C-alpha positions as a Python dict, from the first residue, in 0.01 Angstrom:
ca = {
    (1, 'M'): (0, 0, 0),
    (2, 'A'): (302, 151, 174),
    (3, 'K'): (251, 400, 455),
    (4, 'V'): (278, 757, 332),
    (5, 'P'): (517, 975, 536),
    (6, 'A'): (366, 1273, 721),
    (7, 'F'): (575, 1518, 513),
    (8, 'A'): (378, 1417, 200),
    (9, 'K'): (112, 1670, 309),
    (10, 'A'): (358, 1949, 223),
    (11, 'F'): (328, 1850, -147),
    (12, 'A'): (-54, 1818, -157),
    (13, 'G'): (-246, 2043, -394),
    (14, 'R'): (-191, 2231, -716),
    (15, 'W'): (145, 2391, -799),
    (16, 'R'): (184, 2633, -1090),
    (17, 'I'): (486, 2553, -1311),
    (18, 'V'): (653, 2894, -1342),
    (19, 'E'): (981, 2796, -1505),
    (20, 'M'): (1133, 2508, -1702),
    (21, 'D'): (1490, 2493, -1829),
    (22, 'N'): (1402, 2345, -2168),
    (23, 'W'): (1082, 2528, -2264),
    (24, 'D'): (995, 2898, -2260),
    (25, 'N'): (708, 3040, -2057),
    (26, 'D'): (489, 3106, -2365),
    (27, 'F'): (496, 2734, -2447),
    (28, 'L'): (423, 2622, -2090),
    (29, 'D'): (62, 2752, -2096),
    (30, 'L'): (-9, 2648, -2457),
    (31, 'I'): (-325, 2442, -2387),
    (32, 'E'): (-392, 2499, -2017),
    (33, 'E'): (-218, 2661, -1722),
    (34, 'A'): (104, 2464, -1663),
    (35, 'H'): (80, 2277, -1334),
    (36, 'L'): (193, 1988, -1119),
    (37, 'T'): (-75, 1854, -884),
    (38, 'F'): (-45, 1604, -602),
    (39, 'D'): (-400, 1477, -541),
    (40, 'S'): (-371, 1204, -282),
    (41, 'A'): (-126, 967, -124),
    (42, 'A'): (-10, 832, -461),
    (43, 'D'): (-178, 1022, -745),
    (44, 'G'): (-134, 1346, -932),
    (45, 'E'): (-116, 1520, -1266),
    (46, 'I'): (126, 1726, -1472),
    (47, 'A'): (37, 1948, -1766),
    (48, 'F'): (242, 2191, -1974),
    (49, 'G'): (263, 2270, -2345),
    (50, 'A'): (81, 1992, -2530),
    (51, 'L'): (164, 1732, -2263),
    (52, 'K'): (-70, 1595, -1998),
    (53, 'G'): (28, 1310, -1771),
    (54, 'F'): (-107, 1124, -1472),
    (55, 'L'): (134, 1057, -1187),
    (56, 'D'): (213, 753, -974),
    (57, 'V'): (387, 913, -673),
    (58, 'R'): (618, 779, -401),
    (59, 'Y'): (735, 1002, -117),
    (60, 'R'): (1089, 957, 10),
    (61, 'T'): (1376, 1151, 155),
    (62, 'R'): (1666, 1238, -71),
    (63, 'E'): (1986, 1359, 96),
    (64, 'G'): (1781, 1444, 406),
    (65, 'S'): (1513, 1643, 222),
    (66, 'A'): (1150, 1553, 152),
    (67, 'C'): (1105, 1436, -206),
    (68, 'A'): (815, 1325, -427),
    (69, 'E'): (936, 1082, -692),
    (70, 'F'): (694, 990, -970),
    (71, 'S'): (643, 802, -1289),
    (72, 'W'): (383, 934, -1531),
    (73, 'E'): (192, 836, -1840),
    (74, 'G'): (-32, 1036, -2066),
    (75, 'Q'): (-11, 1217, -2397),
    (76, 'D'): (217, 1465, -2568),
    (77, 'E'): (62, 1624, -2879),
    (78, 'N'): (-200, 1342, -2869),
    (79, 'D'): (69, 1072, -2888),
    (80, 'P'): (111, 830, -2597),
    (81, 'A'): (396, 938, -2370),
    (82, 'C'): (546, 840, -2036),
    (83, 'G'): (840, 916, -1813),
    (84, 'R'): (949, 998, -1463),
    (85, 'G'): (1046, 1287, -1241),
    (86, 'W'): (1093, 1419, -893),
    (87, 'A'): (1014, 1730, -692),
    (88, 'A'): (1153, 1862, -364),
    (89, 'I'): (1056, 2154, -143),
    (90, 'G'): (1292, 2436, -233),
    (91, 'T'): (1349, 2784, -96),
    (92, 'A'): (1072, 3043, -58),
    (93, 'G'): (804, 2770, -47),
    (94, 'R'): (867, 2661, -404),
    (95, 'L'): (901, 2315, -551),
    (96, 'V'): (1208, 2238, -757),
    (97, 'G'): (1263, 1922, -954),
    (98, 'H'): (1332, 1748, -1280),
    (99, 'F'): (1095, 1602, -1541),
    (100, 'Y'): (1185, 1332, -1794),
    (101, 'I'): (1003, 1217, -2108),
    (102, 'H'): (1093, 856, -2190),
    (103, 'N'): (1315, 854, -2502),
    (104, 'G'): (1276, 1231, -2522),
    (105, 'D'): (1355, 1562, -2355),
    (106, 'D'): (1407, 1638, -1990),
    (107, 'S'): (1406, 1961, -1797),
    (108, 'G'): (1448, 2111, -1455),
    (109, 'F'): (1144, 2299, -1327),
    (110, 'V'): (1026, 2539, -1058),
    (111, 'C'): (671, 2555, -921),
    (112, 'Q'): (490, 2781, -678),
    (113, 'R'): (156, 2738, -500),
    (114, 'G'): (-155, 2827, -695),
}
């Protein structure tokens, strides 16, 4: 397994998804509180609406900034689903990024701690 950069610790823990470009806030918390969680060096979870996915994470730098890039697989409305995404540390201690559903929608997102 590749060595995980020290900055990966900045991503660790649960982040509340507070905004997505493509879905309104009422939809985000449809089944459970919308969140993006980085559990360990390479694992995590995303949940919003009727989607829940498990992450395979790689930490990199993108244009000089710390970045968590991930692929995910799980379910959307009980159908198998997968995709990819990325998150970077933004302003005011928030995460900003983009989430993609394979052969489906994609959306920018904003998260905050909690």
